[in-house]
All heavy atoms as TSV, in Angstrom:
chain	resi	resn	atom	element	x	y	z
A	1	MET	N	N	-3.078	-82.846	11.026
A	1	MET	CA	C	-4.085	-81.843	10.781
A	1	MET	C	C	-5.444	-82.460	11.086
A	1	MET	O	O	-5.740	-83.570	10.688
A	1	MET	CB	C	-4.027	-81.373	9.331
A	1	MET	CG	C	-5.142	-80.407	9.002
A	1	MET	SD	S	-5.275	-79.958	7.258
A	1	MET	CE	C	-3.768	-79.096	7.013
A	2	LEU	N	N	-6.268	-81.700	11.760
A	2	LEU	CA	C	-7.620	-82.117	12.092
A	2	LEU	C	C	-8.601	-81.291	11.279
A	2	LEU	O	O	-8.518	-80.063	11.246
A	2	LEU	CB	C	-7.889	-81.910	13.584
A	2	LEU	CG	C	-9.299	-82.179	14.062
A	2	LEU	CD1	C	-9.631	-83.660	13.921
A	2	LEU	CD2	C	-9.453	-81.736	15.501
A	3	ILE	N	N	-9.495	-81.944	10.582
A	3	ILE	CA	C	-10.517	-81.262	9.796
A	3	ILE	C	C	-11.867	-81.615	10.386
A	3	ILE	O	O	-12.201	-82.788	10.541
A	3	ILE	CB	C	-10.461	-81.658	8.316
A	3	ILE	CG1	C	-9.105	-81.265	7.735
A	3	ILE	CG2	C	-11.599	-81.011	7.546
A	3	ILE	CD1	C	-8.889	-81.726	6.320
A	4	ILE	N	N	-12.633	-80.592	10.737
A	4	ILE	CA	C	-13.959	-80.786	11.314
A	4	ILE	C	C	-14.991	-80.247	10.332
A	4	ILE	O	O	-14.897	-79.105	9.896
A	4	ILE	CB	C	-14.097	-80.043	12.658
A	4	ILE	CG1	C	-13.085	-80.588	13.658
A	4	ILE	CG2	C	-15.517	-80.164	13.196
A	4	ILE	CD1	C	-13.004	-79.807	14.936
A	5	PHE	N	N	-15.963	-81.064	10.002
A	5	PHE	CA	C	-17.060	-80.621	9.165
A	5	PHE	C	C	-18.221	-80.243	10.068
A	5	PHE	O	O	-18.817	-81.091	10.723
A	5	PHE	CB	C	-17.486	-81.719	8.186
A	5	PHE	CG	C	-16.454	-81.976	7.129
A	5	PHE	CD1	C	-15.557	-83.021	7.248
A	5	PHE	CD2	C	-16.374	-81.161	6.018
A	5	PHE	CE1	C	-14.600	-83.252	6.289
A	5	PHE	CE2	C	-15.411	-81.384	5.042
A	5	PHE	CZ	C	-14.528	-82.423	5.176
A	6	ASP	N	N	-18.502	-78.969	10.126
A	6	ASP	CA	C	-19.551	-78.435	10.988
A	6	ASP	C	C	-20.535	-77.685	10.089
A	6	ASP	O	O	-20.528	-76.467	10.019
A	6	ASP	CB	C	-18.933	-77.516	12.028
A	6	ASP	CG	C	-19.937	-76.925	12.986
A	6	ASP	OD1	O	-21.009	-77.529	13.172
A	6	ASP	OD2	O	-19.663	-75.857	13.549
A	7	LEU	N	N	-21.344	-78.417	9.387
A	7	LEU	CA	C	-22.195	-77.836	8.355
A	7	LEU	C	C	-23.248	-76.872	8.885
A	7	LEU	O	O	-23.717	-76.009	8.158
A	7	LEU	CB	C	-22.864	-78.955	7.550
A	7	LEU	CG	C	-21.889	-79.882	6.826
A	7	LEU	CD1	C	-22.647	-80.995	6.122
A	7	LEU	CD2	C	-21.022	-79.125	5.852
A	8	ASP	N	N	-23.619	-76.992	10.136
A	8	ASP	CA	C	-24.671	-76.112	10.655
A	8	ASP	C	C	-24.150	-75.093	11.670
A	8	ASP	O	O	-24.917	-74.472	12.391
A	8	ASP	CB	C	-25.811	-76.928	11.258
A	8	ASP	CG	C	-25.359	-77.803	12.410
A	8	ASP	OD1	O	-24.150	-77.834	12.703
A	8	ASP	OD2	O	-26.216	-78.455	13.024
A	9	ASP	N	N	-22.829	-74.873	11.731
A	9	ASP	CA	C	-22.206	-73.877	12.609
A	9	ASP	C	C	-22.469	-74.108	14.095
A	9	ASP	O	O	-22.503	-73.165	14.874
A	9	ASP	CB	C	-22.656	-72.460	12.240
A	9	ASP	CG	C	-21.918	-71.897	11.047
A	9	ASP	OD1	O	-21.015	-72.579	10.533
A	9	ASP	OD2	O	-22.226	-70.777	10.630
A	10	THR	N	N	-22.657	-75.348	14.524
A	10	THR	CA	C	-22.893	-75.597	15.943
A	10	THR	C	C	-21.600	-75.635	16.750
A	10	THR	O	O	-21.606	-75.299	17.929
A	10	THR	CB	C	-23.657	-76.920	16.167
A	10	THR	OG1	O	-22.949	-77.972	15.520
A	10	THR	CG2	C	-25.067	-76.836	15.635
A	11	LEU	N	N	-20.492	-76.026	16.147
A	11	LEU	CA	C	-19.212	-76.095	16.859
A	11	LEU	C	C	-18.375	-74.842	16.660
A	11	LEU	O	O	-17.752	-74.347	17.594
A	11	LEU	CB	C	-18.410	-77.323	16.394
A	11	LEU	CG	C	-19.070	-78.680	16.626
A	11	LEU	CD1	C	-18.246	-79.782	15.987
A	11	LEU	CD2	C	-19.238	-78.927	18.113
A	12	ILE	N	N	-18.337	-74.361	15.453
A	12	ILE	CA	C	-17.543	-73.179	15.101
A	12	ILE	C	C	-18.447	-72.210	14.354
A	12	ILE	O	O	-19.083	-72.578	13.375
A	12	ILE	CB	C	-16.342	-73.557	14.205
A	12	ILE	CG1	C	-15.440	-74.565	14.912
A	12	ILE	CG2	C	-15.549	-72.321	13.818
A	12	ILE	CD1	C	-14.396	-75.186	14.013
A	13	ASP	N	N	-18.476	-70.975	14.814
A	13	ASP	CA	C	-19.310	-69.958	14.177
A	13	ASP	C	C	-18.587	-69.410	12.950
A	13	ASP	O	O	-18.053	-68.307	12.963
A	13	ASP	CB	C	-19.630	-68.843	15.168
A	13	ASP	CG	C	-20.478	-67.745	14.568
A	13	ASP	OD1	O	-21.119	-67.982	13.532
A	13	ASP	OD2	O	-20.497	-66.635	15.127
A	14	THR	N	N	-18.556	-70.190	11.877
A	14	THR	CA	C	-17.833	-69.753	10.680
A	14	THR	C	C	-18.484	-68.530	10.049
A	14	THR	O	O	-17.798	-67.658	9.531
A	14	THR	CB	C	-17.744	-70.875	9.633
A	14	THR	OG1	O	-19.045	-71.353	9.349
A	14	THR	CG2	C	-16.884	-72.008	10.115
A	15	SER	N	N	-19.787	-68.453	10.097
A	15	SER	CA	C	-20.477	-67.316	9.494
A	15	SER	C	C	-20.117	-66.012	10.197
A	15	SER	O	O	-19.997	-64.970	9.562
A	15	SER	CB	C	-21.991	-67.520	9.551
A	15	SER	OG	O	-22.342	-68.669	8.838
A	16	GLY	N	N	-19.929	-66.065	11.499
A	16	GLY	CA	C	-19.654	-64.856	12.257
A	16	GLY	C	C	-18.189	-64.578	12.518
A	16	GLY	O	O	-17.792	-63.440	12.719
A	17	ALA	N	N	-17.358	-65.602	12.494
A	17	ALA	CA	C	-15.956	-65.411	12.847
A	17	ALA	C	C	-15.009	-65.598	11.667
A	17	ALA	O	O	-14.154	-64.765	11.418
A	17	ALA	CB	C	-15.569	-66.378	13.964
A	18	VAL	N	N	-15.138	-66.673	10.954
A	18	VAL	CA	C	-14.182	-66.992	9.897
A	18	VAL	C	C	-14.504	-66.260	8.595
A	18	VAL	O	O	-13.608	-65.700	7.951
A	18	VAL	CB	C	-14.136	-68.529	9.671
A	18	VAL	CG1	C	-13.217	-68.880	8.530
A	18	VAL	CG2	C	-13.703	-69.232	10.941
A	19	THR	N	N	-15.761	-66.245	8.215
A	19	THR	CA	C	-16.139	-65.663	6.923
A	19	THR	C	C	-15.751	-64.194	6.784
A	19	THR	O	O	-15.146	-63.814	5.772
A	19	THR	CB	C	-17.638	-65.874	6.645
A	19	THR	OG1	O	-17.909	-67.278	6.683
A	19	THR	CG2	C	-18.039	-65.315	5.299
A	20	PRO	N	N	-16.040	-63.312	7.762
A	20	PRO	CA	C	-15.624	-61.911	7.608
A	20	PRO	C	C	-14.112	-61.757	7.435
A	20	PRO	O	O	-13.654	-60.945	6.618
A	20	PRO	CB	C	-16.109	-61.247	8.893
A	20	PRO	CG	C	-17.246	-62.085	9.336
A	20	PRO	CD	C	-16.857	-63.495	8.962
A	21	PHE	N	N	-13.341	-62.532	8.174
A	21	PHE	CA	C	-11.889	-62.486	8.046
A	21	PHE	C	C	-11.457	-62.902	6.646
A	21	PHE	O	O	-10.616	-62.245	6.011
A	21	PHE	CB	C	-11.244	-63.390	9.103
A	21	PHE	CG	C	-9.772	-63.543	8.928
A	21	PHE	CD1	C	-8.902	-62.544	9.323
A	21	PHE	CD2	C	-9.243	-64.694	8.356
A	21	PHE	CE1	C	-7.529	-62.682	9.145
A	21	PHE	CE2	C	-7.881	-64.838	8.178
A	21	PHE	CZ	C	-7.016	-63.834	8.574
A	22	LYS	N	N	-12.021	-64.003	6.143
A	22	LYS	CA	C	-11.647	-64.505	4.817
A	22	LYS	C	C	-12.078	-63.536	3.716
A	22	LYS	O	O	-11.369	-63.378	2.714
A	22	LYS	CB	C	-12.248	-65.890	4.578
A	22	LYS	CG	C	-11.557	-66.970	5.364
A	22	LYS	CD	C	-10.107	-67.059	4.945
A	22	LYS	CE	C	-9.415	-68.258	5.496
A	22	LYS	NZ	N	-8.014	-68.328	5.076
A	23	LEU	N	N	-13.224	-62.902	3.877
A	23	LEU	CA	C	-13.658	-61.926	2.873
A	23	LEU	C	C	-12.706	-60.734	2.832
A	23	LEU	O	O	-12.404	-60.209	1.759
A	23	LEU	CB	C	-15.088	-61.471	3.146
A	23	LEU	CG	C	-16.167	-62.526	2.893
A	23	LEU	CD1	C	-17.538	-61.984	3.291
A	23	LEU	CD2	C	-16.185	-62.970	1.441
A	24	LYS	N	N	-12.199	-60.311	3.986
A	24	LYS	CA	C	-11.225	-59.213	4.006
A	24	LYS	C	C	-9.939	-59.649	3.319
A	24	LYS	O	O	-9.321	-58.869	2.583
A	24	LYS	CB	C	-10.946	-58.756	5.427
A	24	LYS	CG	C	-10.032	-57.535	5.481
A	24	LYS	CD	C	-9.857	-57.031	6.880
A	24	LYS	CE	C	-10.648	-55.746	7.004
A	24	LYS	NZ	N	-10.445	-55.088	8.294
A	25	GLU	N	N	-9.533	-60.892	3.539
A	25	GLU	CA	C	-8.343	-61.406	2.861
A	25	GLU	C	C	-8.543	-61.427	1.340
A	25	GLU	O	O	-7.623	-61.120	0.585
A	25	GLU	CB	C	-7.984	-62.806	3.381
A	25	GLU	CG	C	-7.507	-62.812	4.820
A	25	GLU	CD	C	-6.271	-61.959	5.027
A	25	GLU	OE1	O	-5.278	-62.169	4.320
A	25	GLU	OE2	O	-6.306	-61.076	5.910
A	26	CYS	N	N	-9.737	-61.772	0.896
A	26	CYS	CA	C	-10.053	-61.740	-0.540
A	26	CYS	C	C	-9.924	-60.327	-1.086
A	26	CYS	O	O	-9.369	-60.119	-2.168
A	26	CYS	CB	C	-11.460	-62.263	-0.789
A	26	CYS	SG	S	-11.622	-64.042	-0.560
A	27	LEU	N	N	-10.421	-59.353	-0.342
A	27	LEU	CA	C	-10.310	-57.953	-0.772
A	27	LEU	C	C	-8.845	-57.535	-0.887
A	27	LEU	O	O	-8.458	-56.859	-1.847
A	27	LEU	CB	C	-11.036	-57.031	0.210
A	27	LEU	CG	C	-12.544	-57.058	0.162
A	27	LEU	CD1	C	-13.125	-56.261	1.320
A	27	LEU	CD2	C	-13.059	-56.515	-1.157
A	28	LYS	N	N	-8.035	-57.935	0.065
A	28	LYS	CA	C	-6.612	-57.600	0.017
A	28	LYS	C	C	-5.951	-58.204	-1.220
A	28	LYS	O	O	-5.111	-57.562	-1.852
A	28	LYS	CB	C	-5.913	-58.087	1.279
A	28	LYS	CG	C	-6.278	-57.293	2.517
A	28	LYS	CD	C	-5.600	-57.873	3.744
A	28	LYS	CE	C	-5.991	-57.145	5.004
A	28	LYS	NZ	N	-5.372	-57.750	6.211
A	29	ARG	N	N	-6.338	-59.413	-1.569
A	29	ARG	CA	C	-5.782	-60.049	-2.779
A	29	ARG	C	C	-6.262	-59.349	-4.047
A	29	ARG	O	O	-5.518	-59.227	-5.016
A	29	ARG	CB	C	-6.125	-61.524	-2.814
A	29	ARG	CG	C	-5.319	-62.320	-1.825
A	29	ARG	CD	C	-5.596	-63.790	-1.958
A	29	ARG	NE	N	-4.810	-64.510	-0.991
A	29	ARG	CZ	C	-3.986	-65.501	-1.310
A	29	ARG	NH1	N	-3.869	-65.888	-2.557
A	29	ARG	NH2	N	-3.307	-66.119	-0.375
A	30	LEU	N	N	-7.515	-58.900	-4.048
A	30	LEU	CA	C	-8.013	-58.147	-5.196
A	30	LEU	C	C	-7.207	-56.864	-5.377
A	30	LEU	O	O	-6.816	-56.509	-6.496
A	30	LEU	CB	C	-9.494	-57.812	-5.019
A	30	LEU	CG	C	-10.481	-58.963	-5.173
A	30	LEU	CD1	C	-11.891	-58.523	-4.758
A	30	LEU	CD2	C	-10.494	-59.478	-6.599
A	31	ILE	N	N	-6.959	-56.160	-4.268
A	31	ILE	CA	C	-6.178	-54.923	-4.314
A	31	ILE	C	C	-4.759	-55.216	-4.806
A	31	ILE	O	O	-4.226	-54.501	-5.660
A	31	ILE	CB	C	-6.171	-54.241	-2.935
A	31	ILE	CG1	C	-7.574	-53.727	-2.605
A	31	ILE	CG2	C	-5.156	-53.104	-2.895
A	31	ILE	CD1	C	-7.770	-53.289	-1.167
A	32	ALA	N	N	-4.151	-56.268	-4.271
A	32	ALA	CA	C	-2.793	-56.648	-4.692
A	32	ALA	C	C	-2.749	-57.012	-6.172
A	32	ALA	O	O	-1.735	-56.815	-6.841
A	32	ALA	CB	C	-2.280	-57.814	-3.848
A	33	GLY	N	N	-3.875	-57.512	-6.685
A	33	GLY	CA	C	-3.960	-57.881	-8.094
A	33	GLY	C	C	-4.294	-56.716	-9.010
A	33	GLY	O	O	-4.407	-56.891	-10.221
A	34	GLY	N	N	-4.485	-55.532	-8.435
A	34	GLY	CA	C	-4.696	-54.339	-9.251
A	34	GLY	C	C	-6.114	-53.786	-9.280
A	34	GLY	O	O	-6.373	-52.815	-9.982
A	35	VAL	N	N	-7.017	-54.387	-8.539
A	35	VAL	CA	C	-8.388	-53.857	-8.498
A	35	VAL	C	C	-8.360	-52.532	-7.737
A	35	VAL	O	O	-7.841	-52.468	-6.618
A	35	VAL	CB	C	-9.356	-54.860	-7.830
A	35	VAL	CG1	C	-10.739	-54.263	-7.691
A	35	VAL	CG2	C	-9.411	-56.140	-8.644
A	36	PRO	N	N	-8.885	-51.465	-8.328
A	36	PRO	CA	C	-8.792	-50.131	-7.716
A	36	PRO	C	C	-9.787	-49.913	-6.567
A	36	PRO	O	O	-10.771	-49.191	-6.701
A	36	PRO	CB	C	-9.078	-49.192	-8.886
A	36	PRO	CG	C	-9.984	-49.973	-9.776
A	36	PRO	CD	C	-9.537	-51.408	-9.638
A	37	ILE	N	N	-9.521	-50.518	-5.427
A	37	ILE	CA	C	-10.331	-50.320	-4.225
A	37	ILE	C	C	-9.561	-49.339	-3.353
A	37	ILE	O	O	-8.457	-49.643	-2.892
A	37	ILE	CB	C	-10.564	-51.651	-3.485
A	37	ILE	CG1	C	-11.381	-52.593	-4.374
A	37	ILE	CG2	C	-11.254	-51.416	-2.157
A	37	ILE	CD1	C	-11.508	-54.010	-3.830
A	38	SER	N	N	-10.131	-48.159	-3.125
A	38	SER	CA	C	-9.402	-47.125	-2.392
A	38	SER	C	C	-9.596	-47.215	-0.882
A	38	SER	O	O	-8.720	-46.820	-0.124
A	38	SER	CB	C	-9.817	-45.737	-2.883
A	38	SER	OG	O	-11.212	-45.557	-2.726
A	39	ASP	N	N	-10.726	-47.716	-0.433
A	39	ASP	CA	C	-11.017	-47.775	0.996
A	39	ASP	C	C	-11.354	-49.209	1.393
A	39	ASP	O	O	-12.471	-49.676	1.172
A	39	ASP	CB	C	-12.181	-46.828	1.317
A	39	ASP	CG	C	-12.477	-46.715	2.806
A	39	ASP	OD1	O	-11.939	-47.501	3.603
A	39	ASP	OD2	O	-13.275	-45.830	3.170
A	40	LEU	N	N	-10.383	-49.901	1.969
A	40	LEU	CA	C	-10.551	-51.305	2.333
A	40	LEU	C	C	-11.697	-51.490	3.331
A	40	LEU	O	O	-12.499	-52.411	3.196
A	40	LEU	CB	C	-9.253	-51.872	2.904
A	40	LEU	CG	C	-9.291	-53.317	3.390
A	40	LEU	CD1	C	-9.596	-54.276	2.249
A	40	LEU	CD2	C	-7.984	-53.691	4.062
A	41	SER	N	N	-11.785	-50.611	4.316
A	41	SER	CA	C	-12.838	-50.740	5.337
A	41	SER	C	C	-14.231	-50.611	4.736
A	41	SER	O	O	-15.130	-51.380	5.076
A	41	SER	CB	C	-12.648	-49.691	6.433
A	41	SER	OG	O	-11.446	-49.915	7.121
A	42	GLU	N	N	-14.407	-49.653	3.853
A	42	GLU	CA	C	-15.718	-49.462	3.212
A	42	GLU	C	C	-16.036	-50.631	2.279
A	42	GLU	O	O	-17.171	-51.108	2.231
A	42	GLU	CB	C	-15.744	-48.147	2.437
A	42	GLU	CG	C	-17.029	-47.898	1.680
A	42	GLU	CD	C	-18.279	-47.838	2.552
A	42	GLU	OE1	O	-18.176	-47.595	3.763
A	42	GLU	OE2	O	-19.383	-48.052	2.010
A	43	ALA	N	N	-15.045	-51.095	1.552
A	43	ALA	CA	C	-15.255	-52.243	0.667
A	43	ALA	C	C	-15.626	-53.477	1.483
A	43	ALA	O	O	-16.518	-54.237	1.093
A	43	ALA	CB	C	-13.995	-52.494	-0.160
A	44	HIS	N	N	-14.978	-53.657	2.616
A	44	HIS	CA	C	-15.276	-54.800	3.488
A	44	HIS	C	C	-16.707	-54.693	4.014
A	44	HIS	O	O	-17.436	-55.691	4.039
A	44	HIS	CB	C	-14.263	-54.852	4.634
A	44	HIS	CG	C	-14.370	-56.087	5.462
A	44	HIS	ND1	N	-14.556	-56.041	6.814
A	44	HIS	CD2	C	-14.305	-57.403	5.133
A	44	HIS	CE1	C	-14.611	-57.276	7.291
A	44	HIS	NE2	N	-14.462	-58.121	6.291
A	45	ARG	N	N	-17.117	-53.512	4.404
A	45	ARG	CA	C	-18.485	-53.302	4.887
A	45	ARG	C	C	-19.490	-53.655	3.791
A	45	ARG	O	O	-20.475	-54.352	4.037
A	45	ARG	CB	C	-18.678	-51.856	5.346
A	45	ARG	CG	C	-20.019	-51.601	6.027
A	45	ARG	CD	C	-20.275	-50.125	6.239
A	45	ARG	NE	N	-20.463	-49.398	4.996
A	45	ARG	CZ	C	-21.532	-49.477	4.211
A	45	ARG	NH1	N	-22.529	-50.259	4.531
A	45	ARG	NH2	N	-21.623	-48.771	3.103
A	46	GLN	N	N	-19.238	-53.194	2.574
A	46	GLN	CA	C	-20.134	-53.474	1.455
A	46	GLN	C	C	-20.180	-54.980	1.151
A	46	GLN	O	O	-21.247	-55.534	0.891
A	46	GLN	CB	C	-19.688	-52.721	0.210
A	46	GLN	CG	C	-19.887	-51.237	0.290
A	46	GLN	CD	C	-19.287	-50.521	-0.918
A	46	GLN	OE1	O	-18.752	-51.140	-1.825
A	46	GLN	NE2	N	-19.386	-49.201	-0.911
A	47	LEU	N	N	-19.016	-55.615	1.193
A	47	LEU	CA	C	-18.946	-57.042	0.903
A	47	LEU	C	C	-19.678	-57.862	1.974
A	47	LEU	O	O	-20.386	-58.809	1.656
A	47	LEU	CB	C	-17.495	-57.491	0.775
A	47	LEU	CG	C	-17.251	-58.928	0.349
A	47	LEU	CD1	C	-18.005	-59.289	-0.925
A	47	LEU	CD2	C	-15.763	-59.167	0.171
A	48	LEU	N	N	-19.546	-57.471	3.230
A	48	LEU	CA	C	-20.272	-58.159	4.304
A	48	LEU	C	C	-21.776	-58.003	4.138
A	48	LEU	O	O	-22.541	-58.945	4.373
A	48	LEU	CB	C	-19.836	-57.632	5.670
A	48	LEU	CG	C	-18.436	-58.016	6.120
A	48	LEU	CD1	C	-18.103	-57.315	7.433
A	48	LEU	CD2	C	-18.282	-59.516	6.249
A	49	LYS	N	N	-22.196	-56.822	3.702
A	49	LYS	CA	C	-23.626	-56.573	3.458
A	49	LYS	C	C	-24.129	-57.470	2.320
A	49	LYS	O	O	-25.201	-58.075	2.421
A	49	LYS	CB	C	-23.831	-55.101	3.117
A	49	LYS	CG	C	-25.264	-54.666	3.049
A	49	LYS	CD	C	-25.345	-53.164	2.829
A	49	LYS	CE	C	-26.774	-52.715	2.686
A	49	LYS	NZ	N	-26.881	-51.271	2.466
A	50	LEU	N	N	-23.369	-57.554	1.245
A	50	LEU	CA	C	-23.722	-58.446	0.136
A	50	LEU	C	C	-23.753	-59.908	0.593
A	50	LEU	O	O	-24.645	-60.666	0.217
A	50	LEU	CB	C	-22.711	-58.318	-1.007
A	50	LEU	CG	C	-22.894	-57.203	-2.002
A	50	LEU	CD1	C	-21.685	-57.134	-2.926
A	50	LEU	CD2	C	-24.153	-57.410	-2.800
A	51	ASN	N	N	-22.778	-60.282	1.398
A	51	ASN	CA	C	-22.681	-61.653	1.867
A	51	ASN	C	C	-23.894	-62.040	2.718
A	51	ASN	O	O	-24.357	-63.169	2.654
A	51	ASN	CB	C	-21.387	-61.856	2.653
A	51	ASN	CG	C	-21.134	-63.298	2.970
A	51	ASN	OD1	O	-21.070	-64.121	2.069
A	51	ASN	ND2	N	-21.004	-63.608	4.239
A	52	ALA	N	N	-24.401	-61.096	3.496
A	52	ALA	CA	C	-25.562	-61.380	4.346
A	52	ALA	C	C	-26.805	-61.692	3.516
A	52	ALA	O	O	-27.680	-62.425	3.961
A	52	ALA	CB	C	-25.828	-60.193	5.261
A	53	LYS	N	N	-26.852	-61.157	2.294
A	53	LYS	CA	C	-28.012	-61.360	1.420
A	53	LYS	C	C	-27.815	-62.494	0.416
A	53	LYS	O	O	-28.754	-62.874	-0.271
A	53	LYS	CB	C	-28.303	-60.078	0.643
A	53	LYS	CG	C	-28.682	-58.905	1.504
A	53	LYS	CD	C	-28.870	-57.661	0.662
A	53	LYS	CE	C	-29.159	-56.456	1.519
A	53	LYS	NZ	N	-29.273	-55.244	0.708
A	54	SER	N	N	-26.595	-63.012	0.327
A	54	SER	CA	C	-26.276	-64.020	-0.685
A	54	SER	C	C	-26.363	-65.430	-0.108
A	54	SER	O	O	-26.049	-65.640	1.058
A	54	SER	CB	C	-24.860	-63.793	-1.213
A	54	SER	OG	O	-24.752	-62.529	-1.813
A	55	PRO	N	N	-26.742	-66.395	-0.944
A	55	PRO	CA	C	-26.777	-67.778	-0.468
A	55	PRO	C	C	-25.383	-68.341	-0.160
A	55	PRO	O	O	-25.219	-69.160	0.715
A	55	PRO	CB	C	-27.431	-68.558	-1.599
A	55	PRO	CG	C	-27.571	-67.633	-2.736
A	55	PRO	CD	C	-27.245	-66.255	-2.288
A	56	LYS	N	N	-24.367	-67.849	-0.901
A	56	LYS	CA	C	-22.992	-68.307	-0.698
A	56	LYS	C	C	-22.059	-67.098	-0.743
A	56	LYS	O	O	-22.324	-66.125	-1.447
A	56	LYS	CB	C	-22.571	-69.285	-1.797
A	56	LYS	CG	C	-23.371	-70.553	-1.855
A	56	LYS	CD	C	-22.846	-71.500	-2.919
A	56	LYS	CE	C	-23.113	-70.902	-4.278
A	56	LYS	NZ	N	-22.820	-71.789	-5.385
A	57	SER	N	N	-20.940	-67.195	-0.032
A	57	SER	CA	C	-19.956	-66.116	-0.044
A	57	SER	C	C	-19.386	-65.890	-1.439
A	57	SER	O	O	-19.091	-64.758	-1.814
A	57	SER	CB	C	-18.823	-66.406	0.944
A	57	SER	OG	O	-19.322	-66.410	2.252
A	58	LEU	N	N	-19.250	-66.958	-2.204
A	58	LEU	CA	C	-18.757	-66.817	-3.573
A	58	LEU	C	C	-19.684	-65.926	-4.397
A	58	LEU	O	O	-19.219	-65.092	-5.184
A	58	LEU	CB	C	-18.594	-68.185	-4.236
A	58	LEU	CG	C	-18.098	-68.166	-5.676
A	58	LEU	CD1	C	-16.734	-67.501	-5.783
A	58	LEU	CD2	C	-18.047	-69.574	-6.226
A	59	ASP	N	N	-20.987	-66.077	-4.213
A	59	ASP	CA	C	-21.942	-65.221	-4.922
A	59	ASP	C	C	-21.739	-63.753	-4.551
A	59	ASP	O	O	-21.801	-62.872	-5.404
A	59	ASP	CB	C	-23.386	-65.636	-4.601
A	59	ASP	CG	C	-23.714	-67.038	-5.069
A	59	ASP	OD1	O	-23.047	-67.538	-5.989
A	59	ASP	OD2	O	-24.651	-67.636	-4.502
A	60	ALA	N	N	-21.483	-63.488	-3.272
A	60	ALA	CA	C	-21.237	-62.120	-2.821
A	60	ALA	C	C	-19.962	-61.567	-3.452
A	60	ALA	O	O	-19.935	-60.422	-3.910
A	60	ALA	CB	C	-21.148	-62.077	-1.302
A	61	LEU	N	N	-18.924	-62.374	-3.508
A	61	LEU	CA	C	-17.659	-61.934	-4.111
A	61	LEU	C	C	-17.831	-61.639	-5.600
A	61	LEU	O	O	-17.317	-60.632	-6.100
A	61	LEU	CB	C	-16.573	-62.995	-3.926
A	61	LEU	CG	C	-15.921	-63.029	-2.561
A	61	LEU	CD1	C	-15.107	-64.309	-2.386
A	61	LEU	CD2	C	-15.030	-61.813	-2.370
A	62	VAL	N	N	-18.546	-62.482	-6.297
A	62	VAL	CA	C	-18.766	-62.272	-7.728
A	62	VAL	C	C	-19.564	-60.996	-7.948
A	62	VAL	O	O	-19.230	-60.179	-8.811
A	62	VAL	CB	C	-19.487	-63.496	-8.358
A	62	VAL	CG1	C	-19.964	-63.200	-9.754
A	62	VAL	CG2	C	-18.554	-64.698	-8.356
A	63	SER	N	N	-20.598	-60.780	-7.157
A	63	SER	CA	C	-21.414	-59.557	-7.273
A	63	SER	C	C	-20.577	-58.324	-6.970
A	63	SER	O	O	-20.681	-57.296	-7.646
A	63	SER	CB	C	-22.603	-59.598	-6.321
A	63	SER	OG	O	-23.486	-60.599	-6.685
A	64	PHE	N	N	-19.744	-58.411	-5.943
A	64	PHE	CA	C	-18.915	-57.277	-5.558
A	64	PHE	C	C	-17.894	-56.940	-6.648
A	64	PHE	O	O	-17.666	-55.779	-6.971
A	64	PHE	CB	C	-18.174	-57.562	-4.239
A	64	PHE	CG	C	-17.295	-56.452	-3.804
A	64	PHE	CD1	C	-17.798	-55.393	-3.083
A	64	PHE	CD2	C	-15.940	-56.443	-4.128
A	64	PHE	CE1	C	-16.977	-54.339	-2.694
A	64	PHE	CE2	C	-15.111	-55.406	-3.747
A	64	PHE	CZ	C	-15.634	-54.346	-3.027
A	65	ALA	N	N	-17.261	-57.954	-7.208
A	65	ALA	CA	C	-16.178	-57.751	-8.157
A	65	ALA	C	C	-16.661	-57.431	-9.576
A	65	ALA	O	O	-15.894	-56.923	-10.383
A	65	ALA	CB	C	-15.284	-58.980	-8.187
A	66	ALA	N	N	-17.918	-57.702	-9.876
A	66	ALA	CA	C	-18.438	-57.520	-11.239
A	66	ALA	C	C	-18.185	-56.128	-11.819
A	66	ALA	O	O	-17.769	-56.020	-12.967
A	66	ALA	CB	C	-19.916	-57.876	-11.286
A	67	PRO	N	N	-18.404	-55.050	-11.081
A	67	PRO	CA	C	-18.160	-53.717	-11.665
A	67	PRO	C	C	-16.693	-53.429	-11.994
A	67	PRO	O	O	-16.391	-52.552	-12.786
A	67	PRO	CB	C	-18.649	-52.741	-10.579
A	67	PRO	CG	C	-19.508	-53.530	-9.676
A	67	PRO	CD	C	-19.008	-54.946	-9.760
A	68	TYR	N	N	-15.796	-54.160	-11.389
A	68	TYR	CA	C	-14.361	-53.926	-11.618
A	68	TYR	C	C	-13.878	-54.698	-12.817
A	68	TYR	O	O	-12.865	-54.498	-13.361
A	68	TYR	CB	C	-13.546	-54.304	-10.373
A	68	TYR	CG	C	-13.878	-53.463	-9.178
A	68	TYR	CD1	C	-14.683	-53.965	-8.157
A	68	TYR	CD2	C	-13.427	-52.163	-9.080
A	68	TYR	CE1	C	-14.988	-53.191	-7.046
A	68	TYR	CE2	C	-13.742	-51.377	-7.977
A	68	TYR	CZ	C	-14.514	-51.916	-6.970
A	68	TYR	OH	O	-14.828	-51.135	-5.879
């Protein structure tokens, strides 16, 4: 296994490619765990919007999940 630390996104665009995918996977796990999200696409859009304003993706997830 090769692990690359690319802290400034110069080699891999994690902010644009990996993060949206992982956030959608988080939403799917929330739904599987019983969180009543009826529209995955809309929830993903909202979560991406929160993520763009948050310093960390974890902060966006916590903000998104708080009402549930």
